N, C-alpha and C positions, 0 to 999 in steps of 0.2 A: 577088352574092347570098349565096354561101357565107360570105364575110368578114363581111358585114352581119349575117347570122343568128348566126354564132358569137360576134360581139361582143355582140349583143343578149342572148344567153343566158349571157354571161360565161364562155365556155368557156376552157379552160386555154391558157396561152401556146403550148404545143406544138401545139395544134389550129390556132391562128391562124397559126403558122409553117408548118404543113403546107399550109394554104390558100394562103399566099403562094408556097410552092414550086410549086404547081400552075400558076403563071404561066409557069414555065420549060417550053419545048416539049420538053426532054429528060426531064422528070420522068415517071415511070411510076407506075401505081397497081396495087395488088393488092386485089381486092374479095372480101368474104365477108359472111356474115350468118346470121341465125337467126330463125325464127318464134318470137315471144315465147310462153313457156309450153309449147312443144312438147318432147316427150321428157322430159329431166331438168330442165327449167326453167332457173332462173338460173345454176346451176352450169355447164351446157353453154354458155350465152351467154358467161360469163366465160372459160371455157376456149377457146372459139372466138376471142374477141377477142384474147386473149393469143397464141394461135397465129398469128393474122393479123399482129400486130405483129412477132413474131419472124420470120415468113416475109418480111415487108417488109425488115427489117434484113438478113437473110441475102442476099436478092436484091440489095439495094443494094450490099452488100460485094462480091458476085460480079460484078455488072455494072459497078460503078464509077460509078453514077449514082443519083440520088435515086429511091426507091420509097416511095410514100405508102400506108399501109394505110387502106382505106375499109371501115368496118363498118356494116351497116344492120340494123335490127330490123324485121321485118315485123309490122305490127299493124293494128288496126281503125281507128286514128285517122286524121284528115285528112292 
């Protein structure tokens, strides 16, 4: 499902690679998110996404295994 969706929306190759890495049982995830428009708006969303990516890289280096960052945005949409 994730792979089909990401291909359909023409997501970046890095996103497709991350989805493929989820097939490995040793792959871990670090999850974060933000409610759209809450507090400082877009600036906070970007800051949190960058922080999540950096945290996943640091965890991957420390643990010696793949850690995928997963970022969600809470919204009113379906």
